[in-house]
C-alpha positions in Angstrom: 32.3 -17.8 28.3 32.4 -21.6 28.0 33.7 -23.8 25.2 30.4 -24.2 23.6 29.9 -20.5 23.1 33.5 -20.2 21.7 32.7 -22.9 19.1 29.4 -21.2 18.2 31.2 -17.9 17.7 33.9 -19.5 15.6 31.2 -20.8 13.2 29.8 -17.3 12.5 31.0 -15.9 9.1 30.9 -12.1 9.7 30.8 -11.4 6.0 27.9 -13.7 5.4 25.9 -12.2 8.3 26.5 -8.6 7.1 25.5 -9.7 3.5 22.2 -11.2 4.8 21.4 -8.0 6.8 22.0 -5.8 3.6 20.0 -8.1 1.5 17.2 -8.0 4.1 17.2 -4.2 4.0 17.1 -4.2 0.3 14.4 -6.8 0.3 12.3 -4.8 2.7 12.7 -1.8 0.4 11.6 -3.8 -2.6 8.4 -4.8 -0.6 7.8 -1.1 0.0 8.0 -0.4 -3.7 5.8 -3.2 -4.5 3.3 -2.1 -1.9 3.1 1.3 -3.6 1.7 -0.5 -6.7 -1.4 -1.7 -4.9 -4.8 -0.2 -5.6 -5.5 0.9 -2.1 -3.5 4.1 -1.3 -4.9 4.6 2.2 -1.6 3.7 3.8 0.4 5.1 6.7 3.5 6.7 5.0 5.7 5.3 7.7 4.8 1.7 7.0 7.5 1.4 4.4 10.1 1.9 7.2 8.3 -0.9 9.1 8.7 -3.3 6.1 12.5 -2.7 6.0 13.1 -2.9 9.7 10.8 -6.0 10.1 12.7 -7.8 7.3 16.0 -7.1 8.8 14.9 -8.0 12.4 13.4 -11.3 11.1 16.7 -12.1 9.3 18.5 -11.4 12.6 16.1 -13.6 14.5 16.7 -16.4 12.0 20.4 -16.1 12.5 20.0 -16.3 16.2 17.7 -19.4 16.1 19.8 -21.4 13.7 19.0 -25.0 14.4 18.4 -24.5 18.1 14.7 -25.6 18.8 14.8 -24.2 22.4 16.0 -20.9 21.3 13.2 -20.8 18.6 10.5 -21.3 21.2 12.1 -18.6 23.4 12.1 -16.1 20.5 8.5 -17.0 19.7 7.5 -16.1 23.2 9.5 -12.9 23.1 8.0 -11.7 19.8 4.5 -12.6 20.8 4.4 -9.6 23.2 5.0 -7.2 20.3 1.9 -5.3 19.3 1.3 -2.7 16.7 0.3 0.5 18.5 -1.1 1.9 15.3 -3.9 0.0 13.5 -3.3 -1.2 10.1 -6.3 0.1 8.2 -5.6 -1.7 4.9 -6.0 -5.4 4.7 -3.4 -5.4 1.9 -0.8 -3.9 4.2 -1.2 -6.9 6.5 -0.2 -9.1 3.7 2.9 -7.0 3.0 3.9 -7.1 6.7 3.7 -10.9 6.5 5.7 -10.8 3.3 8.5 -8.8 5.1 8.5 -11.5 7.9 8.8 -14.4 5.3 11.4 -12.6 3.2 13.4 -11.9 6.3 13.3 -15.6 7.2 14.3 -16.7 3.8 17.3 -14.3 3.6 18.3 -15.1 7.2 18.3 -18.8 6.3 20.4 -18.2 3.2 17.5 -19.2 0.8 18.3 -16.4 -1.7 16.7 -18.0 -4.7 13.4 -18.5 -2.8 13.6 -14.9 -1.6 14.1 -13.5 -5.2 11.4 -15.7 -6.7 9.1 -14.8 -3.9 9.7 -11.0 -4.5 9.1 -11.5 -8.2 5.8 -13.5 -7.6 4.6 -10.8 -5.1 5.3 -8.0 -7.6 3.5 -9.9 -10.4 0.4 -10.7 -8.3 0.2 -7.1 -6.8 0.4 -5.6 -10.4 -2.2 -8.0 -11.7 -4.6 -7.3 -8.8 -4.1 -3.5 -9.3 -4.9 -3.9 -13.1 -8.0 -5.9 -12.2 -9.1 -3.3 -9.7 -8.7 -0.4 -12.1 -10.2 -2.2 -15.1 -13.1 0.0 -16.2 -16.7 -1.1 -16.5 -17.7 1.9 -18.4 -20.0 1.2 -21.3 -19.9 3.2 -24.5 -21.9 6.3 -24.3 -22.1 6.3 -20.5 -22.3 9.6 -18.8 -21.4 10.4 -15.2 -23.1 12.9 -13.0 -20.6 14.0 -10.3 -21.8 16.0 -7.4 -19.2 17.8 -5.3 -19.6 19.6 -2.0 -16.8 21.8 -0.9 -15.9 24.8 1.2 -15.9 28.2 -0.4 -13.0 28.3 -2.8 -12.7 24.6 -3.1 -14.8 24.5 -6.3 -11.9 26.0 -8.3 -9.5 23.3 -7.5 -12.1 20.6 -8.0 -13.1 22.0 -11.3 -9.4 21.9 -12.3 -9.2 18.3 -11.4 -12.3 17.4 -13.4 -11.0 19.3 -16.4 -7.7 17.4 -16.2 -9.4 14.0 -15.9 -12.2 14.4 -18.5 -11.4 17.4 -20.7 -14.9 18.8 -21.4 -17.4 19.0 -18.5 -21.0 20.3 -18.4 -22.3 22.1 -15.3 -25.8 21.0 -14.3 -26.5 22.8 -11.1 -24.9 24.9 -8.4 -26.2 25.8 -5.0 -25.0 26.9 -1.5 -25.1 24.6 1.5 -24.7 25.0 5.3 -26.1 28.5 5.2 -23.6 29.7 2.6 -20.5 28.2 4.2 -20.2 25.5 1.5 -21.2 25.1 -2.2 -22.5 22.1 -4.1 -21.8 21.7 -7.8 -23.1 18.9 -10.1 -21.4 18.2 -13.4 -22.0 15.8 -16.4 -18.9 14.2 -17.8 -18.1 11.5 -20.5 -15.7 9.1 -18.8 -13.1 7.4 -21.0 -13.0 3.6 -21.2 -10.1 3.3 -18.8 -11.6 5.5 -16.2 -12.5 3.9 -12.8 -14.9 5.6 -10.4 -13.0 4.5 -7.3 -9.8 6.1 -8.6 -11.6 9.4 -9.5 -13.2 9.5 -6.0 -9.8 8.9 -4.4 -8.2 11.7 -6.5 -10.9 14.2 -5.6 -10.8 13.1 -2.0 -7.1 14.2 -1.7 -8.3 17.8 -1.8 -8.8 18.9 1.8 -11.4 21.6 0.8 -13.7 18.9 -0.8 -16.2 17.6 1.8 -18.0 14.9 -0.2 -18.2 13.5 -3.8 -20.8 11.3 -5.4 -20.8 9.8 -8.8 -24.0 8.4 -10.6 -24.0 6.7 -14.0 -26.4 7.6 -16.8 -26.3 4.4 -19.0 -27.7 4.9 -22.5 -30.7 3.0 -23.6 
């Protein structure tokens, strides 16, 4: 090890490096919690771990680069070969991956105030966009006709979900499908002002026995 490397090692403050790694892990966890607020819930459950690990790794990379330009280009070339083997289906998750990278860079560079303010801004924007997405466009007096196709036995659980969401429901029709291996039910409900059709579809879609759901609006004259 030459003199230059000894001088470089002497400038490393171990406590500061450990602190930045811990803060990066905490920051990645915060991004995971913020991501859980978003309106789109079709997310790989393991992506939260990806946020934490990426934030820590980028903080480490920032420590390695320091002010060395040649080292920065070398790391860019090395990181460019990394590919996600699992496709990220949600466009919002791509933004949170980028947020993990930027947050890791800020913490690795010791820009703690920017990191904190960035997390606060990210949380506020995510909450606002979720609020906008879930804001109801239900007009007073509007009725919904909900048609559900499920396997035999699935109608019981779907009925329980509808009763929990809307209270009183009205059965319009019932019939078999696929030569008796499935059933179709159609209900009329009165949605509350705060109800959102996309959220109802997502909740009913969580039932593995439900094959399809459709919602039609009956707007009063």
